[in-house]
N, C-alpha and C positions, 0 to 999 in steps of 0.2 A: 504494500500500500504506500502510495506517495502522497505528499501534501503540496497543494498548489501554493506557489510563492506569493499569491495575492499581489501581483505586479501592478504598479501604478499605471493606469491607462494612458497617462501622458508620458510619452517617450522622451520628449525634449521640449524645453521652453526657451524661446528666444525673444525676450522682452514680452510684449503682449501676444506674441504668436506661440501657440501650443500645438505641438505635433503629437497626435495620438498614435498609439501602436496600431489600432484598427485601421486608421487612415493610411498609415505607412505601409501596412500589409496589402491594402487595396492598391496602393501605388505600385508596389512590387509586382502584384498580379497583372496590372495593366502593362507594365514594362515587359514582363515575361511574355505575355500574350502578343504584344506588339512585335517583339523580337521574333517570335515563332512565325507570325504571319509575314513579316518582312523577309524572313529566310525562304519562305515558300511562295513568294509573290510571283516569281517567274515561271513556276510550275503550273499556275492556274491558266485556264483558257476562258477568255483572253488574259494575258499577263496583267498584273497590277503595277501601276506606277507608285512611287513612294508617297506622293501627295494624296493619292487615292486612299491608301491605307491610313494616312494621318487623318483625313476627313472622316473615314469610317469609324476610327477609334474616338474621335472627338464626339461624334453623334452618339456612339455607343456609351461613352462615359456619361453624357447627359441622361441617356436612358436609364443607366444603372442608378445614378444619383436621384433623379426624380422618381423613377418607377419603384426603386427599392424603398425609398422613404414613404412615398404615398401608398405603396402596396402594404407596407407594414401597418400604417395607420388605418387604412380601410379594411384590411383583412383581419388584423389582430387587435388593434386598440382604437376602434372608431370613436370612443368617448373623447379621445384627444382632440378630434375635429370639433366636437360639440363644445368642448371647453374653450377652445380658441382656434379659429382657422389659421392663425399664425403658425401653429405647429406644422403646417404643410411646408413651411420654409426653414425648419430647423434641421438642415442637412448635416450639420456637424455632430448631432447627437447620435448615440448608439441606437441601433434598431433598424434593421434592413430586412426586407422580405425578398428572398430569391425569386419567388414567383412574380412579385411585383416588378422586380428588376428585369426579369425576363420579358415581361410584357412591354416595359419601357424600351428595352433594347430592340425588340421586334418592331415597334413603332418607329424607332430611330432608323432601323435598317430599311423599313418600308419607304421612309422619306428619302434615305440615301439612294436606294435603288432607283426610285423615280427620278430624282434630280441628276443622277449620274448615268442614267440609261443602262443599268445592269439588271439582270434577272434577279428577283428576290431570292430564289432558291440558290442561285450561284453564289450570292453574297453570304447567305447563312451557312452554306456548305464550306465556304472559305474560312469563316471566322469560328465556326463551332469547334473544330479540333483544338483551338487555342484557349477556349473558355475555361476548361478545367484548371488551368494554371491559376486563374483568378479565384476559382472556387477553393482551391487548396490554400492559397495564402489568406483568403478571407476567413476560413475556418481556423487557421492557425492564429489569426487575430482574435477570433472568439475565445480560443483557449488562453491566450495571453491575458485577455480581459477578464477571464474567469466567468464567462457568460455562456448561456445555452448548454449548461452542464447536463450530465447523464443521470440515469436513474440509480437508485441505491443498489449496490451489489457487493459480493464478497470475493470477486476475482482478484488474483494476485497483483494485477496492474491497475487496480482501482485508484482513484485520486480523491483526496479530501479537498473540498473548496471551502476554506475557512469563512469566506464572505457569505456562504450559504448556511452551512451547519458543520457538524463534526462527523458526518456520515461518509463512508467510502462510496464513490460513485463511478459509473462508466465515464471515461474521457471521450464522450460522444463527439466532441468537436474534432478530435484526432481521427476517430472512425470516419467522419465525413470527409476530412482532408484526404484520407487514404482512398476511400471509395469514390467520392464525387470528384476528387482531384487527381490523384496519382493513377488509380486503376482506370478511370474513364479517359484520362489523357492517353494512357498506353493503348487502350482499346481503339480510340479514334485515330491515333497515329498509325497503328497497325492496319486499320481498315482503309486508310487513305494512301497506303503505299502503292496501290494500283488505282488506275482511273475507275471511278464508280459512277453509276447512274445518278444524274442530278437529283438532289432532294434526299437521297438515301443517307448521306452523312448527317443531315439535319434530323432526320427521323431517328437515326441511331443515337444521336446525342440526347434527344428528348426521352427516348426509351431508357437509355442508360442512367441519366440523372434521376428520372422519376422512380426507377426501380431501386437504385442505391439509396435515395432519400427515404423511400418507403421502408426499406429494411432498417436503416439507422434509427428511424423514429421509434422502433421497438426498444432501443437502448437509451433514448434521449428523454429527459424529463419534459412533459408537455409544456408548451409555452406559457409564460406568465399570464395568469387570469384566464387561461383557456381550458385546461383540463382535457378530458376526453369528450369528443363531440358525438360519437355514435357507439352504442353497444359497450360502453365503458372500456374500450381499448383503442378505438380509432382516433388518432389525433388530427388536428387541423392540417398539419404538414402532410400527413398521409392523404387526407381528403383532397388537397390541392395537387398532390403528386400523382394520384391515380389517373386523372384525365391525361396527364403528360404521358403516362405509359401507353394508354389506349391510342392517343394521338400519334405518338412516336411509331408504334407498330403499324398504324394505318398509313402514315406517310411513307414509311419504309416499303411496305408491300405495294402501295400504289405506284411508286416510282420504279420499283423493280419490274413490275408488270408493264409499266409504260415503256421502259427501256427494252423489254423483250418484244413488245409489239413493234416498236420502231426498228428493232434489229431484224425483224422478219419482213418488214415492208421494203 
């Protein structure tokens, strides 16, 4: 059993500027994802110019910030909106919803695709294999902050989070970093070693993330003030992840069959 160090969420203070661990880890995720996309830019059809990738990541960053914050408020703590609409602008505070961030990024990509005359699915296929880098660093940020802890357990690698209680818990943030981050990254990189039918990479990403998140939720303490939403075991995270699994499978099969039809014609 290990004890969390209860690390100060502020990594560095430079006068009035405070750099938080969570924000720093998000920045590392963006840098890593950008680097991977930049390395693969010439392999895409058509190839990507440097400024195209910069534009895409700028819009995606806005999607993550706005979508993640607003999704967290609307999906998990809508009372914050009723207390004060200004909470919609508190982007520096902890609290991000992946599902909200995903919706924000998809809207950003939709706008990018339209304004840059690229296929929506070509863009999502291009960026999806790099997203797990940000997911991994984001979950490490959750662990450093001592938030989104796991359920009580007696496993040897359990962690006590003193800011919560003195009970040993699953380090579910690290489980998510390994599954949604490392394993999903390896899966998508392996799948994209060969040319694939357009849309299948995006479908595989949705399926992989939804499935891994659904599994990890069995080890993660239900979100604050949420508890279980159905049958005293299904969490809100699982409720939002299940449609991703179905949608991911549907998109994958649709584009596989579409590619087969086009290959026979």
